[in-house]
C-alpha positions in Angstrom: 0.0 0.0 0.0 2.8 2.4 1.0 4.5 1.9 -2.4 1.3 2.7 -4.2 0.8 6.0 -2.5 4.5 6.6 -2.9 4.3 6.3 -6.7 1.4 8.6 -6.8 3.2 11.2 -4.6 6.4 11.0 -6.7 4.3 11.3 -9.9 2.7 14.5 -8.3 6.1 16.2 -8.7 5.7 15.9 -12.5 2.0 16.5 -12.9 1.6 19.1 -10.2 4.9 21.0 -10.2 4.3 24.6 -9.3 0.8 23.9 -8.2 1.5 24.6 -4.6 3.7 27.7 -4.8 2.8 30.1 -2.1 3.0 33.9 -2.4 4.6 34.0 1.1 8.1 32.6 1.7 7.9 29.1 3.0 9.5 28.0 6.2 9.3 24.4 7.3 11.2 21.9 9.3 13.5 20.8 10.7 13.4 17.1 9.4 16.2 15.0 10.9 17.7 11.8 9.6 20.2 9.4 11.1 23.5 9.4 9.2 25.9 7.0 11.1 26.8 8.9 14.4 25.7 12.2 13.0 22.3 13.7 12.1 21.3 15.2 8.8 19.1 18.2 9.3 17.0 19.4 6.3 14.7 22.4 6.4 13.2 25.0 4.3 13.9 28.7 5.0 12.5 31.5 2.9 11.5 28.9 0.3 15.0 27.5 -0.1 15.9 24.0 0.9 18.9 23.8 3.3 20.8 21.0 5.1 23.4 20.7 7.8 25.1 17.8 9.6 24.8 17.8 13.4 26.7 16.0 16.0 26.9 16.0 19.8 29.7 18.6 19.6 28.2 21.2 17.2 24.5 21.0 17.7 24.4 24.1 19.9 25.5 26.2 16.8 22.5 25.1 14.7 20.3 28.2 14.1 17.1 28.5 12.1 13.7 30.1 12.3 12.3 27.2 14.3 14.1 27.9 17.6 10.7 28.7 19.3 9.6 25.1 19.2 12.7 23.1 18.4 15.7 22.6 20.6 18.4 20.3 19.2 19.8 19.5 22.7 16.9 17.1 23.1 18.2 15.0 20.2 21.4 14.4 22.1 19.9 13.8 25.6 20.2 10.5 27.5 16.5 10.2 27.6 15.1 6.7 26.9 11.4 5.8 27.4 11.6 3.0 30.0 7.9 2.4 29.6 7.8 2.2 25.8 6.0 -1.2 25.8 3.9 -0.6 28.9 0.2 0.0 28.1 -1.4 0.1 31.6 -0.6 2.7 34.2 -2.0 2.6 37.7 -2.0 5.1 40.7 -2.0 8.2 38.5 -3.7 11.1 40.5 -3.8 13.6 37.7 -4.7 13.0 34.1 -5.4 15.5 31.2 -6.4 14.6 27.6 -7.3 16.2 24.3 -7.2 15.1 20.8 -7.3 16.1 17.1 -4.8 19.0 17.1 -4.3 18.7 13.3 -1.4 21.1 13.0 -3.0 23.9 15.1 0.2 24.6 17.1 -0.7 28.1 18.5 -4.2 27.0 19.8 -2.6 23.8 21.1 -0.1 25.7 23.1 -2.7 28.3 24.3 -5.0 25.6 25.7 -2.1 23.9 27.6 -0.7 27.1 29.0 -4.1 28.3 30.2 -4.8 25.0 31.8 -1.5 24.5 33.6 0.0 21.8 31.5 2.9 23.9 30.4 4.1 27.3 31.7 4.5 30.6 29.7 7.9 29.4 28.3 6.1 26.2 26.9 7.9 24.0 29.5 6.2 21.1 31.3 4.2 22.3 34.5 1.9 19.4 35.2 4.2 17.7 37.8 3.7 14.0 38.1 0.4 14.2 36.0 -0.2 12.2 32.8 -1.1 14.1 29.7 -2.6 12.1 26.8 -2.9 13.2 23.2 -5.6 10.9 21.8 -4.3 11.0 18.2 -4.3 13.2 15.1 -1.6 15.7 15.3 -1.1 15.2 11.6 -2.9 16.6 8.5 -5.1 19.6 7.7 -3.2 22.4 9.5 0.1 24.1 8.5 2.1 23.6 11.8 2.3 19.8 12.2 6.0 19.8 12.5 5.9 22.5 15.2 3.4 20.3 17.1 5.6 17.2 16.7 8.8 18.7 18.0 6.9 20.5 20.9 5.5 17.1 22.0 8.8 15.4 21.4 10.4 17.7 23.9 7.5 17.9 26.3 7.7 14.1 26.7 11.3 14.4 28.0 10.5 17.3 30.3 7.5 15.4 31.8 9.6 12.3 32.4 12.2 14.4 34.3 9.5 15.7 36.5 8.0 12.3 37.3 5.1 12.8 34.8 4.2 11.3 31.5 3.2 12.4 28.0 1.3 9.8 26.1 1.0 10.4 22.3 -1.4 7.8 20.7 -1.5 7.1 17.1 -4.7 8.2 15.3 -6.0 7.5 11.8 -4.1 10.5 10.4 -0.8 9.4 11.9 -1.2 5.9 10.3 -2.4 7.5 7.0 0.8 9.6 6.7 3.1 6.9 7.8 1.6 4.5 5.2 1.7 7.0 2.4 -1.9 8.2 2.3 -1.3 11.9 1.9 -4.9 13.1 0.9 -5.2 15.5 3.8 -1.8 17.1 4.2 -1.6 20.9 3.9 -0.5 22.5 0.7 2.6 23.8 2.6 3.9 20.2 2.8 3.3 19.7 -0.9 5.9 22.5 -1.5 8.3 20.8 1.0 7.9 17.6 -1.0 8.8 19.4 -4.2 11.8 21.3 -2.6 13.1 18.0 -1.0 12.2 15.8 -4.0 10.9 13.4 -1.3 7.4 12.2 -0.7 6.0 13.5 2.6 5.6 10.0 4.2 9.3 9.3 3.6 10.2 12.3 5.6 8.8 10.2 8.5 10.3 7.0 7.6 12.1 4.7 10.2 15.4 6.4 9.5 14.2 9.8 10.5 14.2 11.0 14.1 10.5 11.7 14.3 9.6 8.6 12.3 11.6 6.5 14.7 9.9 8.2 17.6 6.4 7.8 16.1 7.0 4.1 15.7 7.3 3.8 19.5 3.8 5.2 20.0 0.9 2.9 20.9 -2.7 3.1 19.5 -4.3 2.5 23.0 -3.4 2.6 26.6 -5.2 2.5 29.9 -4.6 4.7 32.9 -6.2 3.7 36.2 -9.7 2.5 35.0 -9.8 4.5 31.7 -8.9 3.2 28.2 -7.7 5.8 25.8 -8.0 5.2 22.0 -8.5 7.5 19.0 -11.5 6.1 17.4 -13.0 3.6 19.8 -13.1 0.0 20.9 -15.9 -1.7 19.0 -18.0 -4.7 20.1 -16.6 -6.5 17.1 -13.0 -5.7 18.2 -13.6 -7.2 21.7 -15.5 -10.2 20.3 -12.4 -10.9 18.1 -10.3 -11.1 21.2 -7.8 -8.4 20.3 -5.7 -7.6 23.4 -4.2 -4.2 23.8 -0.8 -5.6 23.3 -2.0 -7.2 20.0 -3.5 -4.0 18.7 -0.4 -1.9 19.5 2.2 -4.3 18.0 0.1 -5.1 14.9 -0.2 -1.4 13.9 3.6 -0.9 14.0 4.8 -4.2 12.7 2.0 -5.3 10.3 0.3 -2.1 9.1 2.7 0.9 9.3 5.9 -1.1 8.6 4.3 -3.9 6.5 6.9 -6.1 4.7 4.6 -6.6 1.8 2.5 -3.9 0.2 -0.6 -6.1 0.2 -0.1 -7.8 3.5 -3.0 -5.9 5.2 -5.4 -7.6 2.7 -3.8 -11.1 3.1 -4.5 -11.4 6.8 -8.2 -10.8 7.7 -7.4 -9.8 11.4 -4.9 -7.2 10.2 -7.4 -6.0 7.6 -10.0 -5.7 10.4 -7.9 -3.6 12.6 -7.3 -1.1 9.7 -11.0 -0.7 8.9 -14.1 0.9 10.2 -14.5 -1.5 13.2 -10.9 -1.0 14.1 -9.6 1.3 16.9 -8.4 4.3 14.8 -11.6 4.6 12.6 -14.5 3.4 14.8 -17.4 5.9 15.3 -20.1 3.5 16.5 -20.7 5.2 19.7 -21.9 8.2 17.8 -23.0 7.0 14.4 -24.5 3.5 15.0 -28.2 3.8 15.9 -28.2 0.2 17.0 -25.3 0.6 19.5 -26.5 0.0 23.1 -25.1 0.6 26.6 -25.2 -3.1 27.1 -22.7 -3.7 24.2 -20.5 -0.9 25.7 -20.5 -2.6 29.1 -19.4 -5.8 27.4 -16.5 -4.0 25.8 -15.5 -2.3 29.0 -15.6 -5.7 30.8 -13.5 -7.4 28.2 -10.8 -4.7 28.5 -11.1 -4.4 32.2 -11.9 -0.7 32.4 -14.9 1.6 33.5 -14.5 4.3 30.8 -13.2 4.9 27.4 -11.8 8.3 26.2 -11.8 8.8 22.5 -11.2 11.4 19.9 -11.9 11.2 16.1 -15.5 12.2 16.0 -15.6 16.0 16.2 -17.8 17.9 18.6 -18.2 21.5 19.6 -16.9 20.7 23.1 -15.7 17.7 25.2 -18.8 15.6 25.8 -19.8 12.3 27.5 -22.2 9.5 26.6 -23.7 6.5 28.2 -23.5 7.8 31.8 -20.0 9.1 31.4 -18.7 5.7 30.2 -17.6 7.3 26.9 -15.9 10.7 26.8 -15.1 12.3 23.5 -12.3 14.9 23.6 -12.3 15.9 19.9 -13.5 19.5 20.6 -12.7 20.7 17.0 -9.3 22.2 17.7 -8.6 21.5 14.0 -10.6 24.5 13.1 -8.2 26.8 14.9 -10.8 28.8 16.7 -11.3 27.1 20.2 -10.8 23.9 22.0 -11.1 22.1 25.4 -9.1 19.6 27.5 -10.4 16.8 29.7 -9.2 16.5 33.3 -9.5 13.4 35.5 -8.2 14.3 38.9 -9.1 12.6 42.2 -11.6 10.6 40.2 -13.6 13.7 39.3 -14.1 14.7 35.6 -13.9 18.3 34.6 -13.3 20.4 31.4 -10.9 23.3 30.9 -11.8 25.6 28.1 -9.4 27.6 25.9 -9.0 30.3 28.5 -8.5 27.9 31.4 -12.0 28.1 33.0 -13.1 24.9 34.4 -16.6 23.3 34.5 -17.7 19.8 35.7 -18.4 17.3 32.9 
């Protein structure tokens, strides 16, 4: 599948050359790739593609227009996520969650600042709390890269404070990583042309962000709450997919499939990547036949009391089925407003864009 989308993307350089030329100077990046013991940095500055090699000795000299959200010292830190393959976390007193940022960096940061997740310098301020991004940083907006590096750094800051950032893969992460570029912003079409490289390849396993994204799960639980982008369908539970199975299958069998048609050769893998799978499911909202009894069976199978999802856009954070499902896609993607869910001391509340709280 990736190869098919790749060919279409590369073909686009011929057919669509010049179609995405902006009147404003383009600035994008950095995009970083491993080259032995050094790192190759590629970026676009004033519509000109640039590159530079970085090492542990010279990274502090790297300067570009992205200093506000990108600090190269985090590339050379000793940080290693010791909980990379842990998908259940217990005893967490403070949890915050939102989803579907879709490249809206400025609004994303504003919501986090005003709600005490970060300080005015964009540094972690939530102590030992856990902050969950329930998928979909990619696509639609024009500041995807800013969001990614911001979260990359915030993850390390949180760990140093005893907290945790969980970035879950949504359908748009999986789409980009598998070469489906239908929803990328025109800005990134220009970057493709300047780099002569399809957008998905910028996030391949040899890139720093690509490697990082491939450590991210699709679903985790914290205390008695399961977090997943689309949802956990009755069919998913009935098929006996464990959380570990879901997470490993997406990276090993879907995102980094060894054969372009492997998804279609294995019915279980195909199932995960379709509408009843965890990144696409909308049944809590769209299925008129869905019942709370079915939901209870799903919750029982996964051993939780609540599911927090994104993916299905709302005008604010909302709950269904006696607070057993909470949707945190508050349409941040529109760039106008958004909200964040808090689960603190077993109480659910919502923080709006300006930091005002209300009970769910």
